C-alpha positions in Angstrom: 120.9 96.7 103.1 120.1 93.0 102.9 116.6 91.9 102.2 116.6 89.9 105.4 116.5 93.1 107.4 113.0 93.8 106.1 111.2 91.5 108.5 108.4 93.8 109.7 105.0 94.0 107.9 103.6 97.6 107.6 100.5 98.9 106.0 100.5 102.2 104.1 97.2 104.0 104.2 95.7 106.9 102.3 93.6 109.2 104.5 90.5 110.5 102.8 88.3 113.2 104.2 84.6 113.0 103.9 81.6 114.5 105.6 79.5 112.4 107.9 75.7 112.6 108.2 76.0 115.6 110.5 78.2 117.5 108.1 81.4 117.2 110.1 84.6 116.2 108.3 85.8 112.7 109.1 89.2 111.2 108.2 89.0 107.7 106.9 92.1 105.6 106.3 92.1 103.3 103.3 94.7 100.6 102.8 97.0 101.4 99.9 99.5 98.6 100.2 101.1 96.2 102.7 104.9 95.9 102.4 107.9 94.4 104.1 110.0 96.9 105.9 113.0 97.5 108.2 111.7 99.5 111.2 114.0 101.1 113.7 114.0 103.8 116.4 116.1 106.8 115.7 119.6 106.9 117.3 122.7 109.1 117.3 122.4 112.4 115.4 118.9 111.6 114.1 117.6 111.0 117.6 119.0 114.3 119.0 117.7 116.2 116.0 114.2 114.7 116.5 114.4 115.3 120.3 115.2 119.0 119.6 111.7 119.4 118.0 110.0 117.2 120.7 109.5 114.3 118.3 110.1 111.5 120.8 108.0 108.8 119.1 109.8 109.0 115.7 110.8 105.8 113.8 112.8 105.2 110.6 111.3 102.8 108.1 113.0 101.5 105.0 111.0 99.9 102.2 111.6 98.9 98.6 111.0 101.8 96.2 107.3 102.6 95.7 106.2 105.5 93.5 103.5 107.8 94.6 104.3 107.8 98.3 103.8 111.2 100.0 103.5 112.8 103.4 99.7 112.9 103.4 99.8 109.1 103.9 100.0 107.2 107.2 101.7 104.0 108.2 100.2 101.3 110.5 102.8 99.2 112.3 102.2 96.9 115.3 98.8 98.5 116.0 100.2 102.0 116.1 99.6 104.8 113.5 102.4 107.0 112.2 102.3 110.2 110.2 105.0 110.4 107.5 107.3 113.4 108.2 110.1 112.8 105.6 110.6 110.6 102.6 114.1 109.9 101.0 114.6 108.0 97.8 118.0 106.7 98.8 120.6 108.0 96.4 117.8 108.5 93.8 118.3 104.9 92.6 114.6 103.9 92.9 115.6 100.9 95.0 114.8 101.8 98.6 112.9 104.6 100.3 113.7 105.7 103.8 110.7 107.2 105.7 110.7 109.0 109.0 107.4 108.9 110.7 105.9 110.2 114.0 103.4 108.2 116.1 100.0 109.7 116.4 97.2 109.0 119.0 93.7 107.8 118.2 92.6 111.4 117.5 95.2 111.7 114.8 97.4 114.1 116.8 101.1 113.7 117.0 102.5 112.4 120.3 105.3 114.4 121.9 
């Protein structure tokens, strides 16, 4: 991977759950960090594996290594929100992380 491939700006968000004035739980995203990333649609075997589970709006995002990243977080990219479905510390070298994420609608539900 060359650093020039990381030309997209993404925002990593932590989703906190709190109660509103009526006692209902409300999810509130808070910005954790903005980073440069390589963002691409799935293709080949990855695409067909995702398609088998109806995950049509899945993207692959590669960023520099970042500790503490987990699947409870969300990614904001080009005005769309994505739930993290898989995280891979590539070759366990702590250099790059590959993330698979699925687009969600405004209600926080996965798109299929």
